[in-house]
C-alpha positions in Angstrom: -13.6 -9.7 15.5 -11.4 -6.7 16.8 -10.3 -3.8 14.3 -7.1 -5.5 14.0 -9.0 -8.8 12.5 -7.8 -10.9 9.9 -8.4 -9.3 6.6 -7.8 -12.7 4.8 -10.6 -14.3 6.8 -12.8 -11.2 5.7 -11.5 -11.9 2.2 -12.5 -15.5 2.3 -16.2 -14.4 3.5 -16.2 -11.8 0.7 -15.6 -14.3 -2.1 -18.0 -16.9 -0.7 -21.0 -14.0 -0.8 -19.8 -12.7 -4.2 -20.2 -16.4 -5.4 -23.4 -16.7 -3.8 -24.5 -13.5 -5.4 -23.7 -14.8 -8.9 -25.5 -18.1 -8.2 -28.5 -16.0 -7.2 -28.9 -17.9 -4.2 -30.6 -16.2 -1.3 -28.6 -14.3 1.1 -30.7 -15.1 3.9 -29.1 -18.3 4.1 -25.8 -16.8 5.3 -25.4 -16.3 9.3 -25.7 -12.7 10.2 -22.0 -12.1 10.9 -21.0 -13.0 7.3 -23.0 -9.9 6.1 -21.8 -7.3 8.8 -19.0 -5.2 7.6 -15.7 -5.2 9.6 -14.5 -1.8 10.5 -10.7 -1.0 9.9 -8.7 1.0 12.4 -8.3 3.8 9.9 -10.1 5.2 6.7 -7.9 4.7 3.8 -7.9 6.5 0.0 -6.8 5.1 -3.2 -5.3 7.5 -5.5 -4.1 6.8 -9.4 -1.5 9.0 -11.2 -0.9 8.8 -15.0 1.5 11.0 -16.6 -0.1 14.1 -18.6 1.8 16.5 -20.6 -0.8 19.0 -20.0 -1.0 18.7 -16.4 1.7 19.5 -13.4 2.6 16.2 -11.5 0.0 17.2 -8.6 -2.8 17.5 -11.0 -2.3 14.3 -12.8 -2.9 12.6 -9.2 -6.4 11.5 -9.1 -8.3 10.6 -5.7 -10.3 7.6 -6.5 -12.1 6.5 -3.4 -12.1 6.0 0.2 -12.9 3.1 2.3 -13.0 2.0 6.0 -14.0 -1.7 6.1 -12.3 -4.8 5.0 -15.0 -5.6 2.9 -15.1 -2.3 0.7 -11.1 -2.8 0.4 -11.9 -6.1 -1.4 -14.5 -4.8 -3.2 -12.5 -2.1 -4.8 -9.4 -4.4 -5.1 -11.3 -6.7 -7.2 -12.4 -4.2 -9.5 -9.7 -2.3 -10.4 -6.6 -3.3 -12.7 -3.7 -4.8 -11.0 -0.3 -3.0 -10.6 1.1 -5.2 -13.4 -1.3 -4.0 -15.7 -1.0 -0.4 -15.4 0.8 1.4 -18.0 4.4 2.6 -18.1 4.8 5.5 -15.8 1.7 5.2 -13.7 1.3 4.9 -10.3 -1.4 3.5 -7.6 -0.6 5.2 -3.8 -2.8 4.4 -0.9 -3.0 6.7 2.4 -4.6 7.3 5.1 -7.4 9.6 4.4 -6.4 13.2 4.6 -2.8 12.4 3.5 -1.7 13.3 0.0 0.8 10.8 -1.8 3.5 13.5 -1.9 6.7 14.7 0.1 5.2 18.2 0.6 2.2 16.9 2.6 2.6 18.0 6.2 2.0 14.3 7.5 4.8 13.3 5.1 7.6 16.1 5.0 9.5 14.8 8.0 9.4 11.2 7.1 10.8 8.9 4.3 10.1 5.4 2.8 11.2 2.1 2.8 12.0 1.3 -1.0 12.4 -1.6 -3.0 13.1 -1.6 -6.7 12.2 -4.9 -8.5 13.6 -6.4 -11.4 12.1 -6.4 -14.9 11.1 -10.1 -14.8 9.5 -9.5 -11.3 6.6 -7.8 -12.4 5.0 -10.9 -13.7 5.9 -13.2 -10.7 6.5 -10.8 -7.5 4.7 -7.1 -8.3 1.3 -7.9 -7.6 1.7 -10.4 -4.8 4.1 -7.6 -2.9 1.8 -4.7 -3.3 -1.2 -6.7 -2.2 0.8 -7.9 1.2 1.7 -4.5 1.7 -1.7 -3.1 1.5 -2.9 -5.7 3.6 0.1 -5.1 6.5 -1.1 -1.4 6.0 -5.0 -1.7 6.7 -4.6 -4.8 8.8 -2.2 -2.8 11.5 0.3 -5.4 11.0 3.1 -3.1 12.3 1.3 -3.1 15.7 2.3 -0.2 17.8 4.3 1.4 14.8 1.3 1.4 12.7 0.6 5.0 13.5 3.6 5.9 11.8 2.6 4.5 8.4 1.2 7.2 6.3 0.8 5.2 3.0 2.5 3.1 0.0 3.1 3.8 -3.6 3.7 1.5 -6.7 5.4 2.8 -9.5 5.5 1.1 -12.8 8.1 2.0 -14.7 10.1 0.7 -17.7 13.4 0.2 -15.7 12.3 -1.5 -13.1 8.9 -1.2 -10.9 9.2 0.5 -7.5 7.4 -0.2 -4.4 7.4 2.1 -1.2 6.1 2.4 2.1 6.2 5.7 3.7 6.4 6.8 7.3 5.8 10.0 9.4 9.1 10.7 11.0 12.3 9.8 9.9 14.0 10.4 13.3 11.8 7.6 15.0 14.7 5.1 14.3 13.1 1.9 16.3 9.5 2.6 14.8 11.3 2.8 11.3 13.3 -0.1 11.8 10.4 -2.3 13.2 8.2 -1.5 10.1 11.2 -2.5 7.8 11.7 -5.6 9.4 8.2 -6.8 9.5 8.0 -5.6 6.1 10.3 -7.7 4.7 9.1 -10.8 6.9 5.7 -10.6 5.2 7.4 -10.4 1.8 9.1 -13.2 2.7 12.3 -11.6 1.2 16.0 -13.2 1.6 17.8 -12.4 4.4 20.6 -11.6 2.2 18.6 -9.0 0.2 18.8 -5.9 1.5 16.0 -2.9 1.5 16.8 0.5 2.0 15.2 3.3 3.9 15.3 6.9 2.1 14.6 10.4 4.1 12.2 12.4 1.8 14.3 15.6 2.3 17.6 13.7 1.0 15.7 12.5 -2.1 14.5 15.9 -2.8 18.0 17.3 -2.5 19.9 14.8 -4.5 17.3 14.8 -7.4 18.8 12.7 -10.3 21.6 11.1 -8.2 21.7 8.1 -5.9 20.4 8.7 -2.3 22.3 7.0 0.6 19.8 4.6 2.7 19.6 5.9 6.3 18.4 3.0 7.8 18.6 -0.7 5.9 17.2 -4.3 6.8 
């Protein structure tokens, strides 16, 4: 396996080992390659946001844990609430280690995000699948040579409609931004008729409370 190995294959092995542990079977029966962890290209950090009137927005962002192998990702993912189970107003964010999930971070300030707003009914049908697929795209380097431009992703659970965003480092790198958007749409199997847009962070900050125009769309 290279660092760009199929994360889904590792998940299959992870579930087999987990089942064997539950069955109290001797792990020595497994070939050694089943027990070796597969390193990712980058180390990733999971953040959790829960609104707290006693704290600022930044103080309410909690850094949960970091991981750098496919196995540790699956272990984490399978032991936390799914996005659809979060309370209204809460967020999950997953960013490359050292990047905070906020526009002001040095790695994000020149960038923007591909943003999808889901209908209420999609929380039960699509939210968890879309969020997991975005995470797999990021940690599996699915954007190929453009993966270095990806900073992280955020899921916002909201009453009016949940949002999913994938953040990139530089809004001016149009080729990279567009390729990431196309790959995202392809992996999520979004209908060609449905448009998703890319918003520059600086535009969103300036137009807080109003509708921000899409700089790119696919």
